[in-house]
N, C-alpha and C positions, 0 to 999 in steps of 0.2 A: 541181694545186690540192689542198689539204688535204681529206681525206675528210669531216671535220665540215662544212666549208663546202659541200661537194658535196651532202651529205644535207639540209642546211638549205635550200639553194636548190631541190633536187628536191622537197622537202616543201612548198615554197611555190609551186611551178609548177602552173598549171591542169591539170586532168585527171589527172595523175600523182599529185600531192600525196603524202601520207605512204605511199600504197600502192606507191610506188616508192622513197621514202626509207628506210623501215625495212628492206626486203629487202637493198637495197644496203649499208646500214650493217652489218647482221648478217653478210652475206657478206664484208664487208671487215674483220671482226674486232672490230667495236664490240660491247660487251656488249649484250644484248637490252634491259636496263633503260635503259641510256644511249640506245640507238637509239629506244626508245619515247618517252623524255622530250624528246629533242632534236627528233624529228620531229613529235610532237604539239604542242609549244610552237610550232614554226615554222608549222605548219598553222593553229593558233589565231590566231597574229599576223596572218594575212591577212584574218581575218574583218572586223575594224573598217576595215582598209585598203580591202577591196572595197566595204563600205558607203560609205566616204568617196568612192571613185572614182565609184560609181553617182550620188551626189548632187552631184558637182562636175564633174570632167573629162569624165565621160560626156556630160553635157548640152552641153558644148562640141563634143564629137566627133560628136554626133548630127547636126550641120550638114553633115558630110561624107557625101555620098550612099552611098558604098560601105560606110562604117562603119555608117550608119543601117540599111541593108539587112541587114548581117551581124548587128548587135545585135538587131534585131527578130526575126529567124529564131531566134537563140540564146535570146532571152527567151521566145519562144513555146514552143520545145522544153522549156525549164526549167519554165515554168508548167504545161505539160501533164504533165510527169514528176511534179512535186511536188504538184500540186493535189489529187489523190485522197487522198494521206497527210494533207495539211493539213486538208482539208475534214472528213475523218472523225475525226482524232485531235489536231488543233490543233498546238500547240508540241511535244507528245509525238511526233506524226507527223513533224515536221521533224527531230527528233533522230534517230528511227529511219531516216528517209530518208538522212541523212548518215552514219549508222553503218554502212550496207550498204557493205562494201568493194569496190565495183565502180567501173569508170570512169564518170564523170559523175553520181556520187551523193555527192560530197564537199562541202567547205566552200564552194567557189565557186558550185556549183549551188544549195546551200542558201541562200547569201546572195542570189543572183539571184532565186530563187523567193520568198524572204521579202520582198524589196524589191518585187518585182512584185505581190505579194499585199497589200502595204501593212501588213505585220505590225509590231508593236512592235519596235524595233531592239534594245533591252536584252534582252527576252525571247527574240528570235530568236537573238541572240549566245549566250545561255546554252544554248539548245537546240542550236545548231550546235556549240558547244564540247563539249557532252556527247556528241553524235554522233561528233565527231572522236575523243574519248577512247575510246569504245567500238570505233570502227573501228581505232584504234591498237592496242588490246588484241588484237583479232582478227588483225590483220595481223602483230603481233609474235609471237603464238603459232604462227600458220601458218608464218611465215618461219623461226622458230627450229627448230621440230619438223620442218618440211620439209627444211631444210638439214642437220639432224641425221640424218634418215633417209637422205638422199642420201649423206651421207658414210659411213654404215654399209654401204650397197649398193655404194659405190665402192671399198671396201677390198679 
């Protein structure tokens, strides 16, 4: 499979998101700027898709008991993680939450939390996208300089 397609799919995958796509891209020889742009755009694309899913398909799937149980556990976890940031800082808090480049703090959790808290979708989209961009910058810099340092030590 083409490396560009791999990093796009990885950047759109829950939990991993661009935190996996950017390092893979840079390690595979993609320029840091290209890796950043491709992975950030791929991660931003999932925001409206995730909102759409929650408002449509999710409602149908909730009729399946095992899905319903899984969804409500995940929803509660997301709500608990994001609630403090949102309560204190509003949409700015949502952006900061998504910007932290750790597992379970990305676009999917941001969308789920914003949806669960009944936030305005347009404002939430903007906040989550800003968070994704900030996270992308951090991950790109850490990946690039980390791999550069590693190559120096391995000489």
